[in-house]
C-alpha positions in Angstrom: 33.3 -11.0 -9.5 35.9 -8.6 -10.7 37.2 -10.7 -13.6 35.0 -12.1 -16.4 35.8 -15.7 -15.4 37.0 -17.7 -12.5 37.9 -21.3 -11.6 36.2 -23.5 -9.1 38.4 -26.3 -7.7 36.7 -29.2 -6.0 38.6 -31.7 -3.8 37.8 -35.4 -3.7 37.0 -37.3 -0.5 39.2 -39.7 1.3 38.2 -42.5 -1.1 39.7 -40.5 -4.0 36.4 -40.3 -5.8 36.6 -37.4 -8.3 33.2 -37.3 -9.9 29.6 -36.8 -8.8 29.9 -33.2 -7.6 26.8 -31.0 -7.8 27.2 -27.2 -7.3 23.9 -25.7 -6.1 25.2 -22.2 -5.4 28.5 -20.5 -6.2 28.7 -16.8 -5.4 31.1 -14.4 -3.9 31.8 -10.7 -4.3 35.5 -10.2 -3.6 38.5 -11.9 -5.2 41.2 -11.3 -2.6 42.5 -12.5 0.7 45.3 -10.1 1.0 43.9 -6.6 1.7 47.1 -5.5 3.5 49.3 -5.9 0.4 49.8 -3.0 -1.9 49.4 -5.1 -5.0 46.0 -6.3 -3.8 44.2 -7.1 -7.1 40.7 -7.2 -5.6 38.2 -4.8 -4.2 38.6 -2.7 -1.0 38.5 -4.5 2.3 37.3 -2.3 5.2 38.9 -3.2 8.5 38.8 -2.0 12.0 42.3 -3.2 12.7 45.3 -1.0 12.8 46.9 -2.5 9.8 47.1 -0.5 6.6 44.4 -1.1 4.0 45.2 -0.5 0.3 42.8 0.6 -2.4 42.5 -1.2 -5.7 44.5 0.8 -8.3 44.3 -1.9 -11.0 42.1 0.3 -13.2 43.9 3.6 -12.7 44.2 6.1 -9.8 40.9 7.8 -10.6 38.9 4.6 -10.7 40.7 3.4 -7.6 38.5 5.8 -5.5 35.3 4.0 -6.6 35.1 1.8 -3.5 35.5 4.7 -1.1 33.0 6.8 -3.1 30.5 3.9 -3.0 31.0 3.5 0.8 30.5 7.2 1.4 27.3 7.5 -0.6 25.8 4.3 0.8 26.3 5.7 4.3 25.0 9.1 3.3 21.9 7.5 1.9 21.4 5.4 5.0 21.6 8.5 7.2 19.1 10.3 4.9 16.3 7.9 5.9 17.0 8.2 9.6 14.7 11.2 10.3 11.8 9.9 8.1 12.0 6.2 9.0 9.9 6.7 12.1 6.6 5.4 13.3 4.5 8.2 14.9 2.3 5.7 16.6 5.2 3.9 18.4 7.9 6.5 19.0 10.9 5.9 18.6 10.2 2.6 16.7 11.5 2.5 13.1 8.9 0.9 10.8 11.5 -0.6 8.5 14.7 -2.3 9.7 17.5 -0.6 7.7 20.3 -1.6 10.1 21.4 -4.8 8.3 24.6 -4.9 6.3 24.4 -5.1 2.5 27.1 -6.6 0.3 28.3 -4.3 -2.5 30.4 -5.4 -5.4 32.4 -2.5 -7.0 34.2 -3.2 -10.3 31.7 -5.7 -11.6 33.2 -6.4 -14.9 30.3 -7.7 -17.0 32.1 -9.0 -20.0 28.7 -9.4 -21.8 28.4 -5.6 -21.8 31.7 -5.2 -23.5 30.2 -3.4 -26.6 32.2 -1.7 -29.2 35.0 0.6 -27.9 33.3 1.1 -24.5 34.0 -2.1 -22.5 33.0 -2.6 -18.9 29.6 -3.3 -17.4 27.3 -0.4 -18.3 25.0 -0.8 -15.4 24.4 -1.0 -11.7 21.6 -2.9 -10.0 20.2 -4.1 -6.7 19.8 -7.9 -6.8 16.5 -8.4 -4.9 17.0 -12.2 -4.7 20.4 -12.1 -3.1 20.2 -8.7 -1.4 23.3 -7.2 -2.8 24.3 -4.3 -5.0 26.4 -4.8 -8.1 28.1 -1.7 -9.5 29.7 -1.9 -13.0 33.0 -0.3 -14.1 31.1 1.7 -16.8 32.4 2.8 -20.1 36.0 3.8 -20.9 36.2 7.6 -21.5 38.4 9.4 -24.0 41.3 9.2 -21.6 41.1 5.5 -21.5 39.9 5.4 -17.9 36.7 3.6 -16.8 34.0 6.0 -15.6 32.8 3.6 -12.9 29.2 3.8 -11.8 30.5 3.8 -8.3 32.0 7.2 -8.9 28.4 8.6 -9.5 26.8 9.3 -6.1 23.3 9.6 -7.7 23.5 6.0 -8.9 24.9 4.6 -5.7 22.1 6.3 -3.7 19.5 5.1 -6.2 20.5 1.5 -5.8 20.5 1.7 -2.0 16.9 3.1 -2.2 15.9 -0.2 -3.9 17.2 -2.0 -0.9 15.1 0.3 1.4 11.9 -0.4 -0.6 12.6 -4.1 -0.4 12.9 -3.9 3.4 9.2 -2.7 3.4 7.6 -4.9 0.7 8.5 -6.8 -2.4 8.2 -5.0 -5.8 7.3 -6.8 -9.0 9.6 -5.1 -11.5 7.0 -4.9 -14.2 4.7 -2.2 -15.5 3.6 0.6 -13.1 4.6 -1.6 -10.1 8.3 -1.7 -11.2 8.2 2.0 -12.3 7.2 3.0 -8.7 10.4 1.5 -7.3 12.5 3.2 -10.0 10.7 6.6 -9.4 11.3 6.4 -5.7 15.0 5.4 -6.2 15.5 8.5 -8.4 13.5 10.9 -6.2 15.0 9.9 -2.8 18.5 9.9 -4.3 18.0 13.5 -5.5 16.2 14.5 -2.3 19.2 13.3 -0.2 21.5 15.7 -2.2 19.0 18.5 -1.8 19.2 18.1 1.9 23.0 18.5 1.6 22.5 21.8 -0.4 23.1 20.3 -3.8 20.9 21.2 -6.8 21.0 17.9 -8.8 17.9 16.7 -10.6 19.1 14.0 -12.9 20.4 10.5 -12.2 23.7 9.6 -13.9 25.3 13.0 -13.8 28.8 11.6 -13.9 28.6 8.6 -16.1 25.8 9.9 -18.2 25.0 6.4 -19.3 23.4 3.2 -18.2 19.9 2.7 -17.0 18.7 4.4 -20.1 21.0 7.4 -19.7 20.6 10.4 -17.4 17.1 10.8 -16.1 16.0 14.4 -15.2 13.1 14.2 -12.8 12.5 18.0 -13.1 10.8 17.4 -16.4 13.4 19.6 -18.1 14.6 19.0 -21.7 15.4 16.6 -23.3 13.0 14.3 -21.4 10.1 16.8 -21.0 7.1 16.3 -18.9 5.7 12.8 -18.9 1.9 12.3 -18.8 0.0 9.0 -18.2 -1.1 7.2 -20.4 0.0 9.2 -23.5 3.8 9.0 -22.6 3.8 5.3 -21.6 7.1 3.9 -23.0 6.9 0.3 -21.8 10.2 0.4 -19.9 10.3 0.8 -16.1 13.0 3.5 -16.0 11.4 5.6 -18.6 7.9 5.2 -17.2 9.1 6.0 -13.7 9.4 9.7 -14.7 5.6 9.9 -14.7 5.7 9.5 -10.9 9.1 11.0 -10.0 8.2 14.2 -11.8 5.1 14.5 -9.7 7.1 14.1 -6.6 9.6 16.6 -7.8 6.8 19.2 -8.1 5.8 18.6 -4.6 9.3 19.4 -3.3 10.8 21.9 -5.8 8.0 23.6 -7.7 6.6 26.8 -6.0 3.1 26.0 -7.1 3.0 22.6 -5.5 5.7 22.7 -2.8 4.4 21.1 0.4 7.1 22.7 2.6 8.7 21.2 5.7 7.2 20.1 9.0 7.8 23.0 11.5 7.4 20.9 14.7 6.8 17.5 16.1 8.5 14.2 15.2 9.4 15.2 11.7 10.4 18.8 12.4 12.8 20.0 9.6 12.0 17.2 7.2 10.2 18.1 4.0 6.6 16.9 3.9 7.1 15.3 0.4 9.9 13.1 1.7 8.0 12.0 4.7 4.7 11.3 2.9 6.4 9.6 -0.1 8.1 7.3 2.4 5.0 6.7 4.5 3.0 5.8 1.3 5.2 2.8 0.9 3.7 1.2 4.0 0.4 0.9 2.2 2.1 -1.4 -0.3 1.0 0.6 -3.4 1.6 -1.1 -6.7 0.4 1.4 -9.3 0.6 5.2 -9.7 -3.0 5.9 -8.7 -2.8 3.8 -5.6 0.5 5.5 -4.6 -1.1 8.9 -5.0 -4.1 7.9 -2.8 -1.7 6.4 -0.2 0.2 9.8 0.0 -3.1 11.6 0.5 -4.3 9.2 3.1 -0.9 9.4 4.9 -1.3 13.2 4.9 -4.7 12.8 6.6 -3.3 10.4 9.2 -0.6 12.9 10.1 -3.1 15.8 10.3 -5.3 13.7 12.6 -2.4 13.2 15.0 -0.9 16.7 14.7 -3.7 19.1 13.6 -2.5 21.5 10.9 0.6 19.5 10.0 -0.8 18.2 6.7 -4.2 19.9 6.1 -6.6 19.9 3.1 -4.5 22.4 1.3 -1.6 20.0 1.3 -3.8 17.1 0.1 -5.1 19.3 -2.7 -1.6 20.0 -3.8 -0.7 16.3 -3.9 -3.8 15.6 -6.0 -3.1 18.5 -8.3 0.6 17.5 -8.9 -0.4 13.9 -9.7 -3.3 15.0 -11.9 -0.8 17.2 -13.9 0.9 13.9 -14.9 -2.4 12.1 -15.6 -2.4 10.1 -12.3 -5.7 9.9 -10.4 -7.8 11.7 -12.9 -11.2 10.4 -13.8 -11.2 7.4 -16.2 -8.7 5.2 -14.3 -11.0 2.2 -14.6 -11.3 0.5 -17.9 -13.8 -2.3 -16.9 -15.9 -3.2 -13.9 -13.2 -5.3 -12.3 -10.9 -2.2 -12.2 -13.2 -0.4 -9.8 -14.4 -3.4 -7.9 -12.0 -3.0 -5.0 -13.5 -2.7 -1.5 -11.1 0.2 -0.5 -11.4 3.8 -1.4 -7.7 3.7 -2.2 -8.2 1.1 -4.9 -8.9 2.9 -8.2 -8.0 -0.1 -10.4 -6.6 -3.7 -10.2 -3.2 -2.8 -11.7 -1.3 -4.6 -9.0 -1.6 -7.2 -6.2 -2.9 -5.0 -3.4 -6.0 -4.0 -5.3 -6.3 -7.2 -7.2 -9.8 -8.3 -8.1 -11.1 -11.0 -5.9 -12.2 -13.9 -8.1 -11.8 -16.7 -5.5 -14.9 -18.7 -6.7 -15.4 -17.5 -10.3 -14.9 -19.8 -13.2 -14.8 -17.2 -16.0 -14.9 -13.4 -16.5 -14.6 -10.8 -19.2 -12.5 -7.6 -18.9 -10.3 -5.3 -20.9 -6.7 -4.3 -21.2 -7.3 -0.5 -21.6 -6.0 2.2 -21.7 -2.3 2.2 -22.5 -0.2 0.6 -19.8 -3.0 -1.3 -18.1 -2.4 -4.6 -16.4 -5.1 -6.6 -14.6 -4.3 -8.5 -11.4 -6.6 -11.2 -10.0 -6.4 -12.8 -6.5 -6.8 -16.5 -6.5 -6.8 -18.6 -3.2 -5.6 -22.0 -4.4 -5.4 -25.4 -2.9 -2.8 -28.0 -4.0 -3.7 -29.3 -7.5 -3.9 -28.2 -11.1 -4.5 -24.7 -12.2 -5.5 -24.1 -15.9 -6.2 -20.5 -17.0 -7.2 -19.9 -20.6 -7.3 -16.5 -22.2 -9.5 -15.9 -25.2 -8.0 -12.8 -27.0 -9.9 -9.9 -28.7 -9.4 -9.1 -32.4 -6.1 -7.7 -33.4 -7.7 -5.3 -35.9 -7.2 -7.2 -39.1 -7.8 -10.7 -40.4 -6.6 -13.7 -38.4 -4.8 -11.6 -35.8 -5.5 -11.1 -32.1 -4.3 -8.8 -29.4 -1.1 -10.3 -27.9 -1.9 -10.5 -24.2 0.0 -12.7 -21.7 -0.5 -14.2 -18.3 1.9 -14.2 -15.3 1.4 -16.1 -12.1 2.9 -14.9 -8.8 2.7 -16.2 -5.3 1.6 -14.2 -2.2 5.1 -12.8 -1.8 5.1 -11.5 -5.4 7.6 -14.1 -6.5 7.3 -15.0 -10.1 6.1 -18.6 -10.7 5.0 -19.1 -14.3 3.8 -17.4 -17.5 2.0 -17.9 -20.8 3.1 -15.6 -23.6 1.8 -16.0 -27.2 4.0 -16.1 -30.3 4.1 -12.6 -31.8 3.0 -12.0 -35.4 4.8 -8.6 -35.5 7.8 -7.2 -33.7 6.9 -6.3 -30.0 9.2 -3.4 -29.1 8.7 -0.6 -26.6 5.1 0.6 -26.7 4.2 -1.3 -29.9 0.7 -2.7 -30.3 1.6 -6.4 -30.5 -0.6 -9.0 -32.2 -0.6 -12.8 -32.5 -2.2 -15.3 -34.7 -3.2 -17.5 -31.7 -6.8 -16.9 -30.6 -6.1 -18.3 -27.1 -3.3 -18.5 -24.5 -3.3 -21.2 -21.8 -1.3 -21.3 -18.6 -1.0 -24.7 -16.8 0.5 -24.9 -13.3 0.6 -27.6 -10.6 0.0 -25.8 -7.3 2.4 -27.3 -4.7 1.0 -25.6 -1.6 -2.2 -23.9 -0.4 -2.1 -20.2 -0.4 -3.2 -17.0 -2.2 -1.8 -16.4 -5.7 -2.0 -13.6 -8.2 -2.7 -14.0 -11.9 -1.8 -11.0 -14.0 -3.3 -10.5 -17.5 -1.0 -8.1 -19.3 0.0 -6.7 -22.7 2.6 -9.0 -24.2 6.1 -8.2 -22.8 8.3 -6.1 -25.1 12.1 -6.3 -25.7 12.7 -5.0 -22.2 10.3 -7.7 -20.8 8.0 -4.9 -19.7 4.4 -3.9 -20.5 4.1 -3.1 -24.2 1.5 -0.8 -25.7 -1.0 -3.5 -26.6 -4.5 -2.6 -25.5 -8.1 -2.7 -26.7 -11.5 -1.6 -25.6 -12.7 -5.0 -26.8 -12.8 -7.6 -23.9 -10.8 -10.7 -23.4 -12.3 -13.8 -21.6 -10.5 -15.5 -18.8 -11.6 -19.1 -18.0 -10.3 -20.9 -14.9 -10.2 -24.5 -13.7 -8.7 -25.2 -10.3 -9.4 -26.7 -6.9 -11.2 -24.0 -4.8 -11.7 -25.6 -1.4 -8.7 -26.4 0.8 -6.7 -23.2 0.5 -7.5 -22.5 4.2 -7.3 -24.9 7.2 -10.3 -25.2 9.5 -11.6 -27.7 12.0 -14.3 -27.9 14.5 -12.6 -27.7 17.9 -15.6 -27.4 20.1 -18.7 -29.4 18.9 -22.2 -28.4 19.9 -25.4 -28.2 18.0 -25.9 -24.5 16.9 -22.8 -23.7 18.8 -19.9 -25.2 16.9 -16.6 -23.4 17.3 -14.2 -23.6 14.3 -10.5 -22.8 14.4 -8.9 -21.6 11.2 -5.5 -20.7 9.8 -4.8 -19.2 6.4 -1.3 -18.6 4.9 -0.5 -15.0 4.1 2.6 -13.1 2.9 5.0 -11.6 5.5 7.2 -8.7 4.6 10.2 -7.2 6.4 8.4 -4.1 7.6 7.1 -4.4 11.1 5.1 -1.3 11.9 2.7 1.3 10.5 0.1 1.3 9.2 -0.3 -2.4 10.1 1.0 -3.7 13.5 3.1 -6.4 11.8 4.6 -7.3 8.5 1.8 -9.7 7.8 0.0 -8.4 4.7 -3.5 -9.1 5.9 -5.5 -8.9 9.1 -8.8 -10.8 9.5 -11.8 -8.7 8.4 -14.6 -11.3 8.6 -15.5 -14.9 8.0 -18.5 -16.5 6.4 -19.9 -20.0 5.6 -20.6 -21.4 2.2 -23.0 -24.3 1.6 -22.2 -27.6 -0.1 -22.3 -25.9 -3.5 -20.0 -23.2 -2.1 -22.7 -20.6 -2.3 -22.3 -18.0 0.4 -24.6 -18.0 3.4 -25.0 -14.3 3.8 -26.4 -14.4 7.4 -23.2 -16.0 8.6 -20.9 -13.0 7.8 -19.2 -12.2 11.2 -19.1 -8.5 10.5 -22.9 -8.1 10.1 -25.4 -7.4 12.9 -27.6 -10.3 13.7 -25.2 -12.8 12.1 -25.6 -16.5 13.0 -21.8 -16.7 13.4 -19.3 -14.4 15.2 -15.6 -13.9 15.2 -14.3 -15.0 18.6 -10.6 -14.2 18.1 -8.1 -13.5 15.4 -4.4 -12.8 15.1 -1.4 -12.8 12.7 2.1 -14.3 12.7 4.8 -14.8 10.2 2.9 -17.7 8.6 -0.4 -15.8 8.0 -3.7 -15.2 9.9 -5.4 -17.3 12.5 -8.6 -17.2 14.4 -11.7 -18.8 15.8 -15.4 -18.4 14.9 -18.5 -19.7 16.6 -22.1 -20.5 15.5 -24.9 -18.7 17.2 -28.3 -20.1 18.4 -30.9 -20.2 15.6 -28.5 -21.2 12.8 -30.1 -24.6 12.3 -33.6 -23.1 12.2 -32.6 -20.4 9.7 -30.7 -22.8 7.5 -32.5 -26.2 7.9 -31.2 -27.6 4.6 -27.6 -26.9 5.3 -25.4 -29.9 6.0 -21.9 -29.8 4.6 -20.3 -26.3 4.8 -17.1 -24.5 3.9 -15.5 -21.7 5.9 -14.1 -18.7 4.0 -11.8 -16.1 5.5 -11.6 -12.5 4.3 -8.7 -10.2 5.1 -8.0 -6.5 4.9 -4.6 -5.5 3.5 -2.4 -2.5 4.0 -4.2 -0.4 1.4 -7.6 -1.3 2.9 -8.7 -3.7 0.2 -10.8 -6.7 1.5 -10.4 -10.0 -0.4 -10.8 -13.7 0.2 -7.8 -15.3 1.8 -9.1 -18.9 1.3 -11.8 -21.5 1.6 -11.5 -24.5 3.9 -12.2 -28.1 3.0 -15.6 -29.5 3.8 -16.9 -29.3 7.4 -19.8 -31.3 8.9 -21.6 -29.1 11.6 -22.8 -30.8 14.7 -26.3 -32.3 14.8 -28.8 -33.1 17.6 -30.4 -36.1 15.9 -30.0 -38.9 13.3 -32.0 -38.3 10.2 -32.1 -37.8 6.4 -34.1 -35.0 4.7 -34.7 -34.4 1.1 -34.9 -30.9 -0.3 -35.8 -29.9 -3.9 -37.4 -33.3 -3.9 -39.2 -32.9 -7.2 -36.8 -33.1 -10.2 -38.8 -31.4 -13.0 -36.3 -29.4 -15.1 -33.0 -30.0 -16.9 -30.1 -29.7 -14.5 -32.3 -29.9 -11.4 -30.9 -31.9 -8.4 -32.4 -33.2 -5.2 -30.5 -32.2 -2.0 -30.1 -34.9 0.6 -29.1 -33.7 4.0 -28.0 -36.5 6.5 -27.4 -36.2 10.2 -25.6 -38.7 12.4 -24.6 -38.7 16.1 -21.4 -40.7 15.8 -18.7 -41.7 13.3 -19.3 -44.8 11.1 -20.1 -46.0 7.6 -23.0 -44.5 5.7 -24.8 -45.5 2.5 -27.4 -43.5 0.6 -29.1 -45.5 -2.2 -32.0 -44.7 -4.6 -34.5 -47.5 -5.4 -37.6 -47.8 -7.7 -41.0 -48.5 -6.2 -40.5 -52.2 -7.1 -37.2 -52.3 -5.1 -34.7 -52.2 -7.9 -31.4 -50.3 -7.1 -31.1 -47.2 -9.3 -28.0 -45.6 -8.0 -25.7 -45.5 -4.9 -25.4 -41.8 -4.2 -22.9 -42.2 -1.3 -21.0 -45.0 0.4 -18.2 -44.4 2.8 -17.1 -43.3 6.3 -18.6 -40.2 7.8 -17.8 -38.1 10.9 -20.4 -37.1 13.4 -22.6 -34.2 12.3 -24.5 -32.9 9.2 -23.6 -33.6 5.7 -25.0 -33.0 2.2 -25.0 -35.0 -1.0 -27.0 -34.5 -4.3 -28.9 -36.7 -6.7 -29.4 -35.4 -10.3 -32.0 -38.0 -11.3 -29.6 -40.3 -13.2 -29.0 -44.0 -12.8 -25.7 -45.8 -12.2 -24.9 -45.8 -15.9 -25.4 -42.0 -16.2 -28.7 -42.2 -18.0 -31.8 -40.3 -17.0 -34.2 -42.1 -14.7 -37.8 -42.3 -15.9 -40.6 -40.2 -14.4 -42.0 -41.6 -11.2 -41.6 -41.9 -7.4 -38.2 -43.1 -6.0 -37.2 -44.1 -2.5 -33.9 -42.9 -1.0 -32.7 -45.2 1.8 -30.0 -44.0 4.2 -28.3 -46.5 6.5 -25.6 -45.5 8.9 -24.7 -45.0 12.6 -28.0 -44.6 14.4 -29.7 -44.0 11.1 -32.0 -46.2 9.0 -34.5 -44.1 7.2 -36.3 -43.6 3.8 -37.4 -40.4 2.0 -39.2 -40.0 -1.4 -38.2 -38.1 -4.5 -40.3 -37.5 -7.6 -39.1 -37.1 -11.1 -41.3 -35.3 -13.6 -40.0 -35.4 -17.2 
């Protein structure tokens, strides 16, 4: 709102009741309903009617032009993207829908920023949650006039680019991920002016303040060239220069200049602009992945139009990024960094290349080098998640590296965090320490889906990635419900021929074209079965030749991925001991990384008989268990009990309703009180629908 305060008036109902009101949302951008009055105290109102519309002159004649200036530059930036927002595989489809209106508040007062003699709101920002742009009045200059951020075209165009990126996929404004969005907002704002014949290279030319001051992406003084990781600052605007300077070289430096397309769909557009925009549709979330996405996009264009973006161009991209320390050898600091299944994934510093730890209970990795953040993909079912981080030494007695954990859902929305108490100040790129040896995050998962757990250096005063890092490992221990994050059911039952239909929730983003056919983040790559212990049955992977299960169909929608798999003849003979199974679905995302989307609840495959079979039926070592596979032809009540040779009941292993098909339970050689049964021969009696059978198990202590 334009003023630092406003009044909300609530009317009572007919009964005259005056209390009990709850305000869930209260927001608006303009404080006026009289745009045709010359004393209009609010912001500009654009009208298609013939009536006169007056500008807001409340802050002086110069600042009264801020609404018009913002309107002009927003439209100019919208038009800049027209010739590059094209899908070469579906001409003339636009891969991102940039047609929607966006609310913009000019003269945002921001009384909290009224510092010293400056006054005003010293900032402008795109509000990703509410999809609007807020532009502050800025500081008061020596003439006593506000230097509104809306009078600086570079800033207005910068903020609109944030909106454009958000129309493709959601950015986490943290670390390298957040710096990508800031770098692109700076670069595209400058590139739009270059297309108009201007020579600008710095954001904030007019106001010369806010967002950390003017940022010159040419690498000129006073900022200088930024190199990763040595120049990591721990603030998204400062760190964005590492990427934006590389893009500047590819457009304006004679050594690296990629030139313009001479013909075809993008004729006249600079290659750097087109490739930098195309790379966004890979959903890159760190500098190295963004570099690889640009190179891959170049190869895709060259394959469609030979010579349009050849190996010379790719080499220039690699060289410009390498100059700034991006994509050079040594990106990976631990085995999980390079464990991605895509050649475009150099590390797990972001959701797209997150390490798949769907079934792991613990792991060890490092936060190294400077600026590193580790992302892990976790398909979770409803229930409790507990993540405990054991921290490495802080370098001196009773201190530990201050690492934090952040939890995000599949749409990159922040959910929860666990941050240790700092022993020292944690500012900028400081190496922060704590006296707490562990950090624990507890969260109640409300709905099945895929989540991201980020292990990061402790946030600094900007709530960004600090300089905390170490070559010593941390240990992450997890406790959560694994099965149930995917839905699956047998929809066509037949022995060795069951068909299973599945559905797995997945993120859906606004973009609706290249390189994926829809905005769904994942497409189905393959499915596989896991046994009752959730150990994978490798010969059921649907993407392997000779597999005992094949993918019959798959698809995507706004809710996620769906499909159907079918068992193949010979499964029962190859896996005679398998009863209860779980179906796991794997997907390929926009950057080519394959990861688990989720594991179903237990399924009982169809059987052609009624029987009970004991496997591992000699319990001879600590921790050993006998596997009891049952098979029934119809639904009913089943009991499985263990008796001594004299007929005494030792333990009831299972008692309850079962559905038709195969199932699996285990006996660990203990009695009903939890004590170890003595050495000897034991009888296991199974009684259920069409089943009344006994098998033997031996215990050797």
